[in-house]
Every structure is written in structure tokens, then in C-alpha cells.
N, C-alpha and C positions, 0 to 999 in steps of 0.2 A: 503493500498501499504506501504511494505518494507521501510524504512528509511536506506536511502545509509550514511555511515561515510566516509568521503573522507579528506583527509590531503592536502591541499595545500599549496605548497613551493614554495615563491618567494620573496623577498627583496623587490618588491615595493606595498606598501600598497593599493593603488590606483588598483592597478592590481589584486591584491587579493579578494578585494571588489568586483570589475565589474565581476572575476571569481567566484566569491560564488554565485552571481546573477546569472548568467548563467548556472551554475550547477543547482540551484534550476528549472530555467526552464526546462531544459536536463531533469533532474533524478525524479523533482518530491520532496516529502520529502526526506530533505539533511539536514545531522548534519557536518558541516564542522570546522576543526582544522586548525589554520594556523602557518605556520612556516617562519620567515622569514631570518633564519642562518642557518647554517648545525648543529651548536649544538643543535638549538630548534630541528631541524628534527628529529635529534638521538633521544632526549627525547621524542618527541611527538611521536615514532614509536615504543620505548619501556611502552609508558602507554596505547595507544590508540590500545590495542587489539583487539576491534571492528572494526577496520578499515577498508574498502574495497578496499580502494585503494588509491595512492599516487598521486597529480600532481605537477610534479616535473621541475622548470625552470634549466638552466643549470649555470645561473650564480648568482650566491649570494655568501655572506661573507661564508669562513671557505669551499668553493670548488675551485677546478682546473677541470675545463671541465667534464668529465665522473666520474670524483670521486666521487661523491653522488652516482648514479648511482650503481656503482661496489660496493661499501659500502651497500648501500641497498641492492643488490640483494646477496649478501653473507651473510648477517645477517640475515636478513626478507624475505627469499626466497618466502613465501606463499603469498607474498603481491604484487599485481601487479602495474606496475611503467609507467605513463603515462610520458612519457616526453613534459613538452608544451614551447616553445622558438619561437622569432622573428626571429631565424635563418633557413630558409628552403633549406639553400644547400644540395643537394642532397646526399652529403657525410658524412654529418654530422650526417643525418636521416640516414642511414645505418647504422655508428658507433653506434646510440644510440638503434638502432633494434641488434645489435650483440652485444652489452652489456647487453642484458637483459630486453630493455625495451618491454613493452605490446604495446604500441603506441606512435607514433609523434604527436604530435599535434600544427598546426599551430598557434601563438597568433593573429590571423586575422580570425580565424576558424568561422564560425558561431551559434550559438545555435543547429540548426536541424544537423550540423555537428558534434558537441561535442558531441549532444546525441548518433547518430550513432556510434560514434566512444566507448566511454564508456560503452554503452548498449553491443556492442561486447565484450569487455573485459571483464565486468562485469558476462558476458555468459561463461567467459573463455578461448574466444578467444586473438590470436594475431593480432593486425590491421597493415599491411601492408601497409604504405604511398604509393603513386603511385610517390612520389618526390624520393624515395630512388633509391641509387645507388646500383647495380647490383652485384660491387665488393667487393669480402670478404676484410673485415678488417684484417689488418697485423697481425700475428701469434704473433708477439713481442709484439703490444699492449693487446692483450688477456692473454699472459702468464704476462704483469705487472697487470693487471686488479685482476688476479686471487691471487698474492702476496699483493695487497693494499687489497683484500676482507679477508686478514688471520687478519688485524690491528683488534686489541680492539678501541673501539671508544676514548678512550684518546691517544692512538697511533696514529690514524687518524687523531685527531686534531693537534698534534704537528708536523706528518708529513707536514700539511697544511699550517701549521706557517713555515715552515721551507721551503716548499715552496715559501714565499711570504718573504722571505728575513731577517726572525727574527730572535734576535740573543737569546743564550742559556738564558737570564738572561730576556730577553724580555717575551720569551716564559713563565718561572716560575712566572715571576710578573701577566700575563696575565690569568695564568690557577691558579694562588693561591698554586702553589708547589714551592718546592725548586729546585733548580739548580741540585742539584745531583740526584733527580728525572727525570730530564729532560732529563741528559746524561743516566741514567737506561732506560728511553724509547727509546731514539737514538739508544742505542745500540740492543735492542730489534727487532728497526726497521731495521736498516741495515742488520740483522739476515734476518729476513724474507724476506725483498727484495733483499738479496743476493748482496749487496753492501758494500764498506769498508769506507764510508766518505758521508756528508753531499751534496755535489756536486753533485755525484752520486745518491742520492735519489732524489734530486731537477729536474734532467736530465730524471730519468725513470717516475718519476710524470710526468712530463710534456708531454709524447707522451700520457696522457689521456687528454691534451688541447684542446680547443675548441674556434677559433677566437671571440669575443664577436660578436653579429649582428650589433653593433654601429661602428665596424670597418669595415664589410663588402661592396663590391661593391653595391647591393643591395638596401644601404640604410638605414634597416633595425635597 
């Protein structure tokens, strides 16, 4: 039986462990590489050339809403991305699909449900959840996604840090680069996003935001 290579991206170690066990039951032989933040995920997707798919949580450090999904679809278009989330809002599900997800799996899904979805995705299908909202995503949001998809890995990290409210010197320290290099990245980011300052850049990326499931009325 073929061994499946799966990247699991979630910032909760216990959930990654539980999901890994569920994947072994659902898919049989499986090789799993874990990522707990966006930087790890970027690196893993570059190095794991044999990966068959990615299971992606929407809420991780270094990510703003659908930004990770948008980035991966732009830089690794051949790699199926299955969003796995505790948020089952139909609008969120549909936005994920419109941004290029191959499937949307709720974190409460059974092993049988996971098996059915992932086998379909591995066969090259798109799994459209019954929870999705048929309304099309706003054109402006797709335009924002396309522009963010043009950013390099380092530019993407700088943009996410801007969105988190970090100052240039804080970004420089965290990334181990000079403030001049940060400013150069910001100039390139502003050009690619077609904005003129950091406030406009943050407002733009916030169009991809998704409310955390802990804050939804459903209680997830």
C-alpha cells in the first residue's frame, strides 16, 4: 500500500497528535510532517517535495485568516490544501473554497468522514462541503488574495508582522535583519499590494481575516 505524505499545520501539539492518529486510521500507511506556525509551514512545503497534501488550520502564529491558504496556493499550486477548522460558519467554508481549498474539514469530523474527504482529494477531486454558502466571495477579496500571493516568503512574514502591529525595529530583531532591509521589504510589499503606507497594507490584509472559533456564537 502506498505511503501518503501529509503536512499537518496547526499550532496545538495535542491536536496535531490526535489528527496524526486519525490520519493513520483513515489513510493507512502515512508519513506526517508537522508545522506549528507559518514559518515552519513555509519551510516544510519547500523541503517536503513528496508531500501529497496539507491539512491547514486557519489560526496559527504568523497567519491572518486565509493568508496562509492564499500563500500556499500561489507558491505551491500543485499541492492540495485541506482546511481543517473548528469554525463551521457556512460563509467561512465557502470563502476557503473560493480561495482554492480542496476541502474544508471540521475538527469534530469522524475518522470515516476524514477518510472519505481525503480519499476524494487524493484522487484529484474538490470536496464541496454541504455547510458552504453558495454566495460568491467578494471580487475585492480575491484581488487582495492574488496580490498577497505575489509576495516572497520573507515579504509575507513582514506583512503578517505589520498586521500584528510590530514596529520596524521589532520586525528586524525577530527576523535577524537590519531595519534598512525591513524598509526595503516594505517598499516592495506596498508596490505589490498597490498601497502607499503600512495602514493601508494592514487594512488590505485584514480583508482575509476570519473570526476565531473561540469568539463565534457557536461556542467552538
